[in-house]
DRENKOL-800890 format. One record per residue (C-alpha): residue number from 1; residue in one letter; x, y, z. Coordinates in nm, 3 decimals, decimal comma. Layout:
BEGIN
<rec nr="NUM" rest="A" px="X" py="Y" pz="Z"/>
...
This chain:
BEGIN
<rec nr="1" rest="M" px="19,052" py="-16,879" pz="-11,013"/>
<rec nr="2" rest="I" px="18,918" py="-17,233" pz="-10,981"/>
<rec nr="3" rest="Q" px="19,139" py="-17,541" pz="-10,974"/>
<rec nr="4" rest="V" px="19,001" py="-17,894" pz="-11,007"/>
<rec nr="5" rest="R" px="19,190" py="-18,155" pz="-10,810"/>
<rec nr="6" rest="R" px="19,131" py="-18,495" pz="-10,653"/>
<rec nr="7" rest="T" px="18,906" py="-18,472" pz="-10,351"/>
<rec nr="8" rest="E" px="19,086" py="-18,484" pz="-10,019"/>
<rec nr="9" rest="R" px="18,964" py="-18,583" pz="-9,675"/>
<rec nr="10" rest="Q" px="18,937" py="-18,220" pz="-9,561"/>
<rec nr="11" rest="D" px="18,686" py="-18,156" pz="-9,845"/>
<rec nr="12" rest="L" px="18,426" py="-18,397" pz="-9,709"/>
<rec nr="13" rest="E" px="18,231" py="-18,160" pz="-9,484"/>
<rec nr="14" rest="A" px="18,233" py="-17,879" pz="-9,742"/>
<rec nr="15" rest="I" px="18,101" py="-18,114" pz="-10,011"/>
<rec nr="16" rest="R" px="17,831" py="-18,246" pz="-9,779"/>
<rec nr="17" rest="S" px="17,728" py="-17,887" pz="-9,705"/>
<rec nr="18" rest="I" px="17,719" py="-17,802" pz="-10,076"/>
<rec nr="19" rest="V" px="17,505" py="-18,107" pz="-10,159"/>
<rec nr="20" rest="I" px="17,258" py="-18,001" pz="-9,888"/>
<rec nr="21" rest="A" px="17,267" py="-17,632" pz="-9,985"/>
<rec nr="22" rest="T" px="17,163" py="-17,707" pz="-10,344"/>
<rec nr="23" rest="E" px="16,820" py="-17,801" pz="-10,204"/>
<rec nr="24" rest="V" px="16,790" py="-18,046" pz="-10,492"/>
<rec nr="25" rest="F" px="16,888" py="-18,373" pz="-10,326"/>
<rec nr="26" rest="S" px="16,673" py="-18,564" pz="-10,079"/>
<rec nr="27" rest="E" px="16,809" py="-18,665" pz="-9,739"/>
<rec nr="28" rest="E" px="16,859" py="-19,017" pz="-9,875"/>
<rec nr="29" rest="E" px="17,052" py="-18,882" pz="-10,175"/>
<rec nr="30" rest="V" px="17,274" py="-18,670" pz="-9,948"/>
<rec nr="31" rest="G" px="17,350" py="-18,988" pz="-9,752"/>
<rec nr="32" rest="I" px="17,445" py="-19,169" pz="-10,073"/>
<rec nr="33" rest="A" px="17,674" py="-18,884" pz="-10,181"/>
<rec nr="34" rest="V" px="17,851" py="-18,889" pz="-9,844"/>
<rec nr="35" rest="E" px="17,876" py="-19,269" pz="-9,851"/>
<rec nr="36" rest="L" px="18,048" py="-19,259" pz="-10,192"/>
<rec nr="37" rest="L" px="18,284" py="-18,989" pz="-10,066"/>
<rec nr="38" rest="E" px="18,375" py="-19,203" pz="-9,767"/>
<rec nr="39" rest="I" px="18,434" py="-19,510" pz="-9,985"/>
<rec nr="40" rest="Y" px="18,656" py="-19,303" pz="-10,214"/>
<rec nr="41" rest="L" px="18,851" py="-19,149" pz="-9,926"/>
<rec nr="42" rest="N" px="18,885" py="-19,467" pz="-9,716"/>
<rec nr="43" rest="D" px="18,978" py="-19,713" pz="-9,991"/>
<rec nr="44" rest="P" px="19,244" py="-19,575" pz="-10,224"/>
<rec nr="45" rest="D" px="19,250" py="-19,907" pz="-10,412"/>
<rec nr="46" rest="Q" px="18,883" py="-19,897" pz="-10,517"/>
<rec nr="47" rest="K" px="18,831" py="-19,830" pz="-10,888"/>
<rec nr="48" rest="D" px="18,456" py="-19,762" pz="-10,900"/>
<rec nr="49" rest="Y" px="18,460" py="-19,386" pz="-10,832"/>
<rec nr="50" rest="E" px="18,682" py="-19,086" pz="-10,889"/>
<rec nr="51" rest="I" px="18,590" py="-18,768" pz="-10,708"/>
<rec nr="52" rest="F" px="18,725" py="-18,424" pz="-10,786"/>
<rec nr="53" rest="S" px="18,683" py="-18,097" pz="-10,601"/>
<rec nr="54" rest="A" px="18,672" py="-17,749" pz="-10,752"/>
<rec nr="55" rest="V" px="18,861" py="-17,519" pz="-10,515"/>
<rec nr="56" rest="N" px="18,924" py="-17,146" pz="-10,519"/>
<rec nr="57" rest="G" px="19,257" py="-16,973" pz="-10,461"/>
<rec nr="58" rest="E" px="19,215" py="-17,000" pz="-10,084"/>
<rec nr="59" rest="G" px="19,152" py="-17,375" pz="-10,108"/>
<rec nr="60" rest="N" px="18,779" py="-17,351" pz="-10,031"/>
<rec nr="61" rest="V" px="18,564" py="-17,613" pz="-10,202"/>
<rec nr="62" rest="A" px="18,322" py="-17,456" pz="-10,453"/>
<rec nr="63" rest="G" px="18,186" py="-17,779" pz="-10,604"/>
<rec nr="64" rest="Y" px="18,260" py="-18,140" pz="-10,681"/>
<rec nr="65" rest="I" px="18,203" py="-18,416" pz="-10,930"/>
<rec nr="66" rest="C" px="18,196" py="-18,796" pz="-10,900"/>
<rec nr="67" rest="I" px="18,255" py="-19,019" pz="-11,203"/>
<rec nr="68" rest="G" px="18,341" py="-19,379" pz="-11,270"/>
<rec nr="69" rest="P" px="18,365" py="-19,637" pz="-11,544"/>
<rec nr="70" rest="T" px="18,030" py="-19,800" pz="-11,614"/>
<rec nr="71" rest="P" px="18,053" py="-20,171" pz="-11,526"/>
<rec nr="72" rest="A" px="18,025" py="-20,418" pz="-11,815"/>
<rec nr="73" rest="T" px="18,072" py="-20,152" pz="-12,084"/>
<rec nr="74" rest="V" px="18,354" py="-20,056" pz="-12,316"/>
<rec nr="75" rest="A" px="18,476" py="-19,698" pz="-12,258"/>
<rec nr="76" rest="T" px="18,152" py="-19,565" pz="-12,104"/>
<rec nr="77" rest="F" px="18,165" py="-19,357" pz="-11,786"/>
<rec nr="78" rest="D" px="17,893" py="-19,251" pz="-11,545"/>
<rec nr="79" rest="L" px="17,877" py="-18,899" pz="-11,413"/>
<rec nr="80" rest="Y" px="17,727" py="-18,989" pz="-11,076"/>
<rec nr="81" rest="W" px="17,725" py="-18,654" pz="-10,898"/>
<rec nr="82" rest="I" px="17,790" py="-18,291" pz="-10,974"/>
<rec nr="83" rest="A" px="17,715" py="-18,010" pz="-10,733"/>
<rec nr="84" rest="V" px="17,826" py="-17,649" pz="-10,704"/>
<rec nr="85" rest="D" px="17,777" py="-17,415" pz="-10,409"/>
<rec nr="86" rest="P" px="17,451" py="-17,234" pz="-10,496"/>
<rec nr="87" rest="S" px="17,603" py="-16,897" pz="-10,398"/>
<rec nr="88" rest="L" px="17,857" py="-16,951" pz="-10,679"/>
<rec nr="89" rest="H" px="17,622" py="-17,061" pz="-10,958"/>
<rec nr="90" rest="G" px="17,677" py="-16,890" pz="-11,292"/>
<rec nr="91" rest="R" px="18,052" py="-16,850" pz="-11,246"/>
<rec nr="92" rest="G" px="18,162" py="-17,140" pz="-11,468"/>
<rec nr="93" rest="I" px="18,247" py="-17,383" pz="-11,188"/>
<rec nr="94" rest="G" px="18,016" py="-17,655" pz="-11,321"/>
<rec nr="95" rest="R" px="18,165" py="-17,602" pz="-11,667"/>
<rec nr="96" rest="E" px="18,518" py="-17,643" pz="-11,528"/>
<rec nr="97" rest="L" px="18,417" py="-17,963" pz="-11,350"/>
<rec nr="98" rest="D" px="18,257" py="-18,100" pz="-11,665"/>
<rec nr="99" rest="L" px="18,564" py="-18,008" pz="-11,874"/>
<rec nr="100" rest="H" px="18,779" py="-18,191" pz="-11,620"/>
<rec nr="101" rest="V" px="18,560" py="-18,499" pz="-11,655"/>
<rec nr="102" rest="E" px="18,586" py="-18,485" pz="-12,034"/>
<rec nr="103" rest="R" px="18,966" py="-18,461" pz="-12,020"/>
<rec nr="104" rest="S" px="18,986" py="-18,742" pz="-11,766"/>
<rec nr="105" rest="V" px="18,757" py="-18,970" pz="-11,968"/>
<rec nr="106" rest="R" px="18,940" py="-18,892" pz="-12,294"/>
<rec nr="107" rest="E" px="19,275" py="-18,974" pz="-12,128"/>
<rec nr="108" rest="R" px="19,133" py="-19,319" pz="-12,053"/>
<rec nr="109" rest="N" px="19,008" py="-19,359" pz="-12,412"/>
<rec nr="110" rest="G" px="18,649" py="-19,316" pz="-12,297"/>
<rec nr="111" rest="R" px="18,387" py="-19,255" pz="-12,560"/>
<rec nr="112" rest="L" px="18,065" py="-19,178" pz="-12,371"/>
<rec nr="113" rest="I" px="17,969" py="-18,998" pz="-12,050"/>
<rec nr="114" rest="V" px="17,624" py="-19,081" pz="-11,911"/>
<rec nr="115" rest="A" px="17,434" py="-18,877" pz="-11,652"/>
<rec nr="116" rest="E" px="17,101" py="-18,971" pz="-11,499"/>
<rec nr="117" rest="T" px="16,861" py="-18,721" pz="-11,344"/>
<rec nr="118" rest="S" px="16,501" py="-18,661" pz="-11,247"/>
<rec nr="119" rest="S" px="16,228" py="-18,500" pz="-11,456"/>
<rec nr="120" rest="T" px="16,085" py="-18,299" pz="-11,166"/>
<rec nr="121" rest="P" px="16,094" py="-17,918" pz="-11,170"/>
<rec nr="122" rest="R" px="16,359" py="-17,901" pz="-10,897"/>
<rec nr="123" rest="Y" px="16,598" py="-18,059" pz="-11,150"/>
<rec nr="124" rest="D" px="16,519" py="-17,811" pz="-11,431"/>
<rec nr="125" rest="A" px="16,851" py="-17,629" pz="-11,385"/>
<rec nr="126" rest="T" px="17,039" py="-17,961" pz="-11,384"/>
<rec nr="127" rest="R" px="16,882" py="-18,071" pz="-11,712"/>
<rec nr="128" rest="M" px="16,952" py="-17,729" pz="-11,867"/>
<rec nr="129" rest="F" px="17,315" py="-17,754" pz="-11,752"/>
<rec nr="130" rest="Y" px="17,357" py="-18,090" pz="-11,924"/>
<rec nr="131" rest="Q" px="17,201" py="-17,959" pz="-12,244"/>
<rec nr="132" rest="R" px="17,423" py="-17,648" pz="-12,245"/>
<rec nr="133" rest="R" px="17,727" py="-17,871" pz="-12,193"/>
<rec nr="134" rest="G" px="17,649" py="-18,079" pz="-12,502"/>
<rec nr="135" rest="Y" px="17,469" py="-18,374" pz="-12,344"/>
<rec nr="136" rest="A" px="17,170" py="-18,510" pz="-12,535"/>
<rec nr="137" rest="E" px="16,868" py="-18,678" pz="-12,382"/>
<rec nr="138" rest="L" px="16,919" py="-19,044" pz="-12,471"/>
<rec nr="139" rest="S" px="16,623" py="-19,198" pz="-12,292"/>
<rec nr="140" rest="R" px="16,344" py="-19,141" pz="-12,047"/>
<rec nr="141" rest="I" px="16,167" py="-19,393" pz="-11,825"/>
<rec nr="142" rest="T" px="15,827" py="-19,272" pz="-11,715"/>
<rec nr="143" rest="D" px="15,745" py="-19,285" pz="-11,343"/>
<rec nr="144" rest="Y" px="16,085" py="-19,439" pz="-11,265"/>
<rec nr="145" rest="Y" px="16,153" py="-19,281" pz="-10,926"/>
<rec nr="146" rest="R" px="15,785" py="-19,245" pz="-10,834"/>
<rec nr="147" rest="P" px="15,465" py="-19,154" pz="-11,020"/>
<rec nr="148" rest="G" px="15,526" py="-18,828" pz="-11,204"/>
<rec nr="149" rest="D" px="15,906" py="-18,847" pz="-11,167"/>
<rec nr="150" rest="D" px="16,078" py="-18,986" pz="-11,474"/>
<rec nr="151" rest="L" px="16,437" py="-19,098" pz="-11,506"/>
<rec nr="152" rest="V" px="16,605" py="-18,883" pz="-11,773"/>
<rec nr="153" rest="V" px="16,932" py="-19,019" pz="-11,913"/>
<rec nr="154" rest="Y" px="17,172" py="-18,777" pz="-12,081"/>
<rec nr="155" rest="G" px="17,483" py="-18,869" pz="-12,273"/>
<rec nr="156" rest="K" px="17,778" py="-18,696" pz="-12,430"/>
<rec nr="157" rest="Y" px="17,974" py="-18,881" pz="-12,695"/>
<rec nr="158" rest="L" px="18,341" py="-18,786" pz="-12,699"/>
<rec nr="159" rest="V" px="18,411" py="-18,958" pz="-13,030"/>
<rec nr="160" rest="S" px="18,215" py="-18,993" pz="-13,350"/>
<rec nr="161" rest="Q" px="17,936" py="-19,248" pz="-13,327"/>
<rec nr="162" rest="Q" px="18,024" py="-19,385" pz="-13,672"/>
<rec nr="163" rest="G" px="18,130" py="-19,744" pz="-13,642"/>
<rec nr="164" rest="V" px="18,019" py="-19,766" pz="-13,279"/>
Protein backbone atom coordinates (compact mmCIF):
# COMPACT_ATOMS: atom_id res chain seq x y z
CA MET A 1 0.00 0.00 0.00
CA ILE A 2 1.44 3.36 -1.06
CA GLN A 3 0.56 6.64 0.63
CA VAL A 4 1.50 10.02 -0.85
CA ARG A 5 2.29 12.67 1.72
CA ARG A 6 4.28 15.89 2.02
CA THR A 7 7.99 15.23 2.00
CA GLU A 8 9.63 15.32 5.40
CA ARG A 9 13.23 15.94 6.40
CA GLN A 10 13.89 12.24 7.02
CA ASP A 11 12.99 11.53 3.35
CA LEU A 12 15.88 13.56 1.94
CA GLU A 13 18.55 10.86 1.81
CA ALA A 14 16.14 8.25 0.43
CA ILE A 15 15.01 10.61 -2.33
CA ARG A 16 18.60 11.48 -3.19
CA SER A 17 19.39 7.76 -3.42
CA ILE A 18 16.35 7.16 -5.65
CA VAL A 19 17.28 10.01 -8.00
CA ILE A 20 20.78 8.53 -8.35
CA ALA A 21 19.52 4.94 -8.67
CA THR A 22 17.33 5.81 -11.67
CA GLU A 23 20.56 6.30 -13.65
CA VAL A 24 18.70 8.89 -15.70
CA PHE A 25 19.83 12.12 -14.09
CA SER A 26 23.29 13.64 -14.45
CA GLU A 27 25.35 14.56 -11.40
CA GLU A 28 24.37 18.19 -11.95
CA GLU A 29 20.67 17.25 -12.11
CA VAL A 30 20.97 15.23 -8.88
CA GLY A 31 22.47 18.33 -7.26
CA ILE A 32 19.54 20.44 -8.46
CA ALA A 33 17.01 17.92 -7.13
CA VAL A 34 18.70 17.93 -3.71
CA GLU A 35 18.93 21.74 -3.73
CA LEU A 36 15.17 22.04 -4.35
CA LEU A 37 14.50 19.53 -1.58
CA GLU A 38 16.62 21.55 0.83
CA ILE A 39 14.87 24.79 -0.13
CA TYR A 40 11.51 23.12 0.41
CA LEU A 41 12.51 21.61 3.75
CA ASN A 42 14.36 24.66 5.11
CA ASP A 43 11.89 27.38 4.13
CA PRO A 44 8.31 26.44 4.96
CA ASP A 45 7.14 29.86 3.75
CA GLN A 46 8.42 29.45 0.17
CA LYS A 47 5.66 28.97 -2.39
CA ASP A 48 7.67 27.91 -5.46
CA TYR A 49 7.76 24.14 -4.86
CA GLU A 50 5.67 21.44 -3.27
CA ILE A 51 7.30 18.07 -2.80
CA PHE A 52 5.50 14.85 -2.01
CA SER A 53 6.86 11.43 -1.11
CA ALA A 54 5.30 8.07 -1.93
CA VAL A 55 5.85 5.83 1.10
CA ASN A 56 5.03 2.19 1.76
CA GLY A 57 3.35 0.79 4.87
CA GLU A 58 6.67 0.77 6.74
CA GLY A 59 7.26 4.44 5.91
CA ASN A 60 10.03 3.76 3.38
CA VAL A 61 10.20 6.25 0.51
CA ALA A 62 9.42 4.61 -2.85
CA GLY A 63 9.36 7.76 -4.98
CA TYR A 64 8.72 11.47 -5.01
CA ILE A 65 7.36 14.32 -7.06
CA CYS A 66 8.08 18.06 -7.11
CA ILE A 67 5.56 20.53 -8.53
CA GLY A 68 4.92 24.24 -8.40
CA PRO A 69 2.87 27.00 -9.94
CA THR A 70 4.45 28.32 -13.13
CA PRO A 71 5.44 31.97 -12.59
CA ALA A 72 3.56 34.58 -14.63
CA THR A 73 0.82 32.16 -15.72
CA VAL A 74 -2.80 31.65 -14.77
CA ALA A 75 -3.45 28.19 -13.28
CA THR A 76 -0.48 26.43 -14.92
CA PHE A 77 1.77 24.18 -12.85
CA ASP A 78 5.17 22.68 -13.57
CA LEU A 79 5.92 19.08 -12.76
CA TYR A 80 9.61 19.60 -12.02
CA TRP A 81 10.68 16.16 -10.83
CA ILE A 82 9.27 12.68 -10.59
CA ALA A 83 11.33 9.65 -9.65
CA VAL A 84 10.50 6.16 -8.42
CA ASP A 85 12.89 3.60 -6.96
CA PRO A 86 13.88 1.52 -10.02
CA SER A 87 13.40 -1.73 -8.07
CA LEU A 88 9.73 -0.74 -7.70
CA HIS A 89 8.97 0.28 -11.29
CA GLY A 90 5.77 -1.14 -12.74
CA ARG A 91 3.90 -1.17 -9.43
CA GLY A 92 1.82 1.96 -9.98
CA ILE A 93 3.85 4.28 -7.76
CA GLY A 94 4.43 6.83 -10.52
CA ARG A 95 0.72 6.68 -11.34
CA GLU A 96 -0.16 7.36 -7.70
CA LEU A 97 2.22 10.32 -7.60
CA ASP A 98 0.77 11.72 -10.82
CA LEU A 99 -2.81 11.26 -9.53
CA HIS A 100 -1.81 13.14 -6.38
CA VAL A 101 -0.45 15.99 -8.50
CA GLU A 102 -3.67 16.12 -10.52
CA ARG A 103 -5.80 16.27 -7.36
CA SER A 104 -3.56 18.92 -5.83
CA VAL A 105 -3.58 21.07 -8.96
CA ARG A 106 -7.37 20.70 -9.38
CA GLU A 107 -7.89 21.75 -5.73
CA ARG A 108 -6.06 24.98 -6.60
CA ASN A 109 -8.17 25.49 -9.74
CA GLY A 110 -5.21 24.61 -11.93
CA ARG A 111 -5.87 23.90 -15.58
CA LEU A 112 -2.56 22.68 -17.03
CA ILE A 113 0.37 20.58 -15.82
CA VAL A 114 3.59 20.96 -17.82
CA ALA A 115 6.55 18.56 -17.73
CA GLU A 116 9.83 19.05 -19.56
CA THR A 117 12.19 16.21 -20.46
CA SER A 118 15.00 15.19 -22.77
CA SER A 119 14.73 13.43 -26.13
CA THR A 120 17.66 11.10 -25.48
CA PRO A 121 17.14 7.33 -25.26
CA ARG A 122 17.77 7.26 -21.50
CA TYR A 123 14.53 9.25 -21.14
CA ASP A 124 12.45 6.89 -23.32
CA ALA A 125 10.67 5.40 -20.28
CA THR A 126 9.97 8.89 -18.92
CA ARG A 127 8.36 10.03 -22.16
CA MET A 128 6.32 6.81 -22.36
CA PHE A 129 5.16 7.36 -18.77
CA TYR A 130 3.91 10.85 -19.60
CA GLN A 131 2.09 9.60 -22.68
CA ARG A 132 0.44 6.74 -20.75
CA ARG A 133 -0.66 9.23 -18.10
CA GLY A 134 -2.45 11.42 -20.64
CA TYR A 135 0.21 14.06 -21.29
CA ALA A 136 0.57 15.23 -24.90
CA GLU A 137 3.75 16.48 -26.51
CA LEU A 138 3.15 20.22 -26.79
CA SER A 139 6.49 21.33 -28.19
CA ARG A 140 10.03 20.30 -28.97
CA ILE A 141 13.12 22.48 -29.20
CA THR A 142 15.85 20.84 -31.24
CA ASP A 143 19.34 20.65 -29.72
CA TYR A 144 18.17 22.48 -26.58
CA TYR A 145 20.32 20.76 -23.97
CA ARG A 146 23.16 19.96 -26.38
CA PRO A 147 23.43 18.84 -30.01
CA GLY A 148 21.21 15.79 -30.45
CA ASP A 149 19.32 16.36 -27.18
CA ASP A 150 16.01 18.11 -27.67
CA LEU A 151 13.79 19.63 -25.01
CA VAL A 152 10.41 17.84 -25.13
CA VAL A 153 7.54 19.62 -23.38
CA TYR A 154 4.51 17.58 -22.33
CA GLY A 155 1.26 18.94 -21.00
CA LYS A 156 -1.92 17.63 -19.46
CA TYR A 157 -4.98 19.85 -19.53
CA LEU A 158 -7.26 19.29 -16.55
CA VAL A 159 -10.14 21.29 -18.01
CA SER A 160 -11.53 21.64 -21.50
CA GLN A 161 -9.43 23.87 -23.73
CA GLN A 162 -12.56 25.54 -25.12
CA GLY A 163 -12.53 29.19 -24.25
CA VAL A 164 -8.93 29.06 -23.01
